[in-house]
N, C-alpha and C positions, 0 to 999 in steps of 0.2 A: 503494500501500499504505499502512493507517494504521500511526503506528510507538505503541506502549502503556510510556510509563516507568514504572518502578515508584515507586509513591510510599506513602510511609509512612501509617500510620494517621490521621495527624492532617491528611494531605492534601497532605507535604512532598513534592517533584520531588527525589529524590536525584540523579536522571541528569544533568538541566539543572543543579541545583543545581555539582554537580561539573562540567561540562563550563563552565561560566561562569568557575571559578576557576582554569582551565588560562591559559597565556599564550593571546594573539590567533591567533597561527599553528596552534597547536594546537583552538582551539577553530573556527578556520575548516575547520583539517582535518576534523574530527567532521560537523559541519555541513553541509559538504559530502558526507558521506557519508550523513547522511540524510537530504539533498534528493533523493539519488539514488537510495536508497532507496522513498521516496515515490513518484519519477518512476517509476521500470524497474519494479518490486517484486520478485519472486522475482532475476531475471536481473541486480540488482543485485549480490547475494549470489556470483557466478559472477566478478566483473572484483573484486569486492573479497578480500583477506588475510584467509581465516578457516579457524578451524580447529576441529573437533568436538569436545569435552570429557570429556562423559559423556551416553548416552545423545541428547535432545535438546537440551541446552546445548552452545550453541557460544560462539566469541567472535570478534571483529572487531580485529583489528588493525592501531591507527593511530601510529603514532608509538611512543611508549611507552607508551601509552596500552592499553587493554583493555576492550571491549565483550560482557559476558555475554550471551547470547538467546537469547530460543526463537520459531522462527516456529511460533506461531498456526495459519494457514491461508493459502490462498492472497491473501489481506484483509488480514491482521496479522500483526505480528511486539512482541512485548515485551524491551522493554530492560530486566532487569533488575537488571545491576549493571556499575558502571564502576569501574578501578581503574589506574592506574599498575604497569608493568612491574619489579618488583624485582627476578628472577633470568630461568634460561632460561625457566622454563615459568609459567603463570600457576601461584600460590599455593595452597597446597589450602586453606586456611580463606579465601578469596579464591570460590574454586569452590563450596565448602560454604556459602557466605552466600547466593552464587546461584544454588543449588539449595532451601537451604531459601526463597526469595524464592518459586520454582517452584512449589513444590508447596503454599505458602501458598496463591498464586493460581489452585491446580488444573491448572498447565501440564503438571505433571508427574505 
């Protein structure tokens, strides 16, 4: 399965930039998740700690990091936003940012 990271209009990959700023242990955990998705496709999501946020928008929980994504089809997934968990649930502004990006990309 192909992973499409959200990029700004200037071409900045906000997902990878965020991951690279994490501790080595957190980076390893997230890159392992990405590898599992690439290798196992949709089956990987059954093994991961995921939760539906709104409509097509879901999140992957990796320690204190949340990756918000939309499954495009059986061949692709779009990682739209990544952030640290601040409270018990993903904060509304973080979810809104992911939804705005999904709409901009025509995914929602």
